[in-house]
C-alpha positions as CSV (number, residue, x, y, z in Angstrom):
1,M,77.2,136.1,104.1
2,N,80.9,136.1,105.5
3,L,82.6,132.7,105.2
4,T,85.9,131.8,106.3
5,I,87.4,128.5,105.7
6,Q,91.1,127.5,105.9
7,F,93.2,124.2,104.1
8,Q,96.2,122.7,103.1
9,Y,96.0,121.0,99.1
10,T,96.7,117.4,99.0
11,F,98.1,115.9,96.1
12,E,94.4,114.1,94.8
13,E,92.8,117.3,95.5
14,Y,95.0,119.5,93.5
15,T,95.3,117.3,90.3
16,E,92.0,117.0,90.0
17,G,91.5,120.8,89.8
18,V,94.6,120.9,87.4
19,R,93.0,118.4,85.1
20,A,89.5,120.0,85.2
21,I,91.1,123.7,84.3
22,S,92.5,121.5,81.6
23,A,89.5,120.0,80.1
24,H,88.0,123.4,80.3
25,A,90.6,125.3,78.3
26,I,90.4,122.6,76.0
27,K,87.1,122.5,75.2
28,S,87.0,126.7,75.6
29,A,89.8,126.4,72.9
30,K,88.6,127.6,69.6
31,G,89.7,125.9,66.8
32,G,91.5,123.3,69.4
33,R,90.1,120.0,68.7
34,S,88.9,120.7,65.0
35,I,92.5,121.0,64.3
36,L,93.2,117.5,66.2
37,G,90.1,116.4,64.2
38,W,91.3,116.8,60.9
39,I,94.9,115.8,61.2
40,L,92.8,112.3,62.9
41,F,90.7,112.4,59.5
42,V,93.1,113.2,57.1
43,G,95.3,110.5,58.9
44,L,92.7,107.8,58.7
45,A,91.7,108.6,54.9
46,V,95.6,108.2,54.1
47,M,95.4,105.2,55.8
48,L,92.0,103.8,53.9
49,F,94.1,105.0,50.5
50,F,97.2,102.7,50.8
51,M,94.8,99.9,52.0
52,L,92.6,100.2,49.0
53,Q,95.5,100.3,47.0
54,N,97.2,96.9,48.2
55,G,93.5,95.6,47.7
56,R,93.1,96.3,43.8
57,K,92.9,93.2,41.6
58,D,94.8,95.3,39.0
59,A,97.6,95.8,41.5
60,P,100.8,93.0,41.6
61,A,100.3,90.4,43.7
62,P,103.2,91.1,47.1
63,P,105.6,88.2,46.9
64,P,104.3,85.1,49.0
65,S,106.3,85.2,53.0
66,T,108.1,82.8,53.5
67,P,108.6,80.7,57.0
68,G,111.7,83.1,57.8
69,D,110.1,86.2,56.3
70,K,109.7,88.6,59.8
71,R,107.9,91.1,57.6
72,R,104.9,89.8,58.7
73,Y,105.7,90.5,62.0
74,Y,105.9,94.4,61.6
75,P,102.6,95.4,62.2
76,L,102.1,93.4,65.6
77,L,106.0,95.3,66.3
78,I,104.6,99.0,65.5
79,L,101.3,98.3,67.6
80,G,103.6,96.9,70.4
81,F,105.8,100.0,70.2
82,L,102.5,102.7,70.3
83,I,101.4,100.6,73.2
84,F,104.6,100.7,75.1
85,I,104.6,104.5,74.5
86,G,101.6,105.2,75.7
87,L,102.1,103.1,78.8
88,L,104.9,105.1,79.5
89,A,103.2,108.6,78.9
90,F,100.8,107.9,80.9
91,F,102.7,106.4,84.5
92,G,105.2,109.3,83.3
93,R,102.7,111.7,83.4
94,K,101.6,110.6,87.1
95,K,105.2,110.5,88.6
96,Q,105.6,114.0,86.8
97,E,102.5,115.4,88.7
98,R,103.8,114.5,92.2
99,K,106.9,115.1,91.9
100,A,105.7,118.7,90.5
101,F,103.4,119.2,93.7
102,E,105.8,118.3,95.9
103,Q,108.0,120.8,94.8
104,R,106.1,123.5,94.9
105,A,106.1,125.0,98.4
106,E,103.4,127.2,98.0
107,L,100.9,124.5,97.5
108,H,101.9,123.2,100.9
109,R,101.0,126.3,102.5
110,L,97.8,126.4,105.2
111,R,95.6,128.8,103.3
112,T,92.7,131.1,104.5
113,V,90.2,132.0,102.3
114,H,87.7,134.7,103.2
115,F,84.2,134.8,100.9
116,S,82.1,137.6,101.5
117,E,79.3,139.5,99.6
118,D,82.4,142.0,98.2
119,G,84.4,139.1,97.1
120,V,87.5,136.7,97.7
121,T,90.4,137.2,99.9
122,H,93.1,134.4,99.6
123,D,96.0,134.4,102.1
124,D,99.0,131.7,102.6
125,R,100.8,133.7,105.0
126,V,103.5,134.5,102.6
127,S,100.5,136.6,100.2
128,Q,97.7,137.8,100.1
129,S,95.0,138.4,97.6
130,R,91.5,139.9,97.1
131,T,89.8,139.2,94.5
132,S,86.1,141.3,93.8
133,W,83.6,138.7,92.1
134,Q,83.0,140.4,88.9
135,G,87.2,138.9,88.7
136,F,85.9,135.8,88.2
137,I,84.5,134.1,84.9
138,K,82.7,130.9,85.5
139,F,82.4,128.8,88.9
140,G,83.1,124.8,88.4
141,E,82.7,121.8,91.1
142,T,84.2,118.5,90.4
143,T,83.8,115.5,93.1
144,N,86.2,117.0,95.6
145,V,86.9,120.5,94.9
146,F,85.3,123.9,93.8
147,L,86.8,126.0,91.2
148,L,86.5,130.0,90.7
149,Y,87.9,130.7,87.2
150,H,89.5,133.8,86.4
151,S,90.1,133.1,82.9
152,D,89.6,130.0,80.6
153,V,92.7,128.5,81.7
154,A,93.1,129.9,85.3
155,A,91.3,129.1,88.7
156,I,91.4,129.0,92.3
157,I,91.1,125.4,93.5
158,I,88.8,125.2,96.7
159,P,88.9,121.9,98.4
160,K,85.1,120.7,99.6
161,R,86.7,119.1,102.6
162,A,87.4,122.6,103.6
163,F,83.7,123.7,104.4
164,L,82.8,121.9,108.0
165,T,79.6,121.0,106.8
166,P,77.4,120.0,103.9
167,A,75.5,123.4,104.7
168,A,78.5,125.4,104.4
169,A,79.5,123.8,101.0
170,D,76.0,124.6,99.7
171,E,76.0,128.1,101.5
172,F,79.2,129.0,99.1
173,R,78.3,127.3,95.9
174,I,75.0,129.4,96.4
175,L,76.7,132.7,96.8
176,A,79.2,131.9,94.2
177,Q,76.8,131.0,91.6
178,S,75.0,134.2,92.7
179,Q,77.9,136.3,92.1
180,I,79.6,134.8,89.2
181,S,78.2,135.9,85.7
182,P,79.9,134.7,82.5
183,A,82.0,136.8,81.1
184,R,81.3,138.7,78.0
185,S,83.4,137.7,74.7
186,A,83.3,141.1,73.1
187,F,82.3,145.0,73.9
188,P,78.4,145.2,73.7
189,V,77.2,146.8,70.3
190,L,75.1,150.1,70.9
191,P,72.3,151.2,68.6
192,P,73.6,154.2,65.9
193,K,73.2,158.0,67.1
194,T,69.5,159.4,65.9
195,N,70.0,162.8,65.4
């Protein structure tokens, strides 16, 4: 099978691919999520400890709040601040992604990608690369892009719209899935030699 496609990335396709690669990297990271889980667990345990300490009957009662006492608004102030920081991070990320995409000239070049039984040839008129199928460890797919993973953190993003027909996309999917086998994490263990 020989198949050649041409495309230019759109911002939406590129960010969809990058987010899928990032999600795969986090999922593949050994211990990455467990550390975050432990931090969350310890934080909640400490918060629960302090809440239980404040609720003890033998603990001295806090001074009554007066109408002008602003301490009762502190939790709402902290919650509002955290929501503000979260919204700022979310919308700031979107703006940074757009800016990064616009500043990277290589993402705006016309690309020609050729698929064959031997591998993938990628040409963007400034550079060319060829990778045999053994160079890929995983095939992935999202709503709008295919992903050919070189490693857990790097992949070639192929927009589905680059395939002129759904049959061509299906043909590529079958080829990639048949050619890419999961990477081995270690060397094979051989049985001991007998004399």
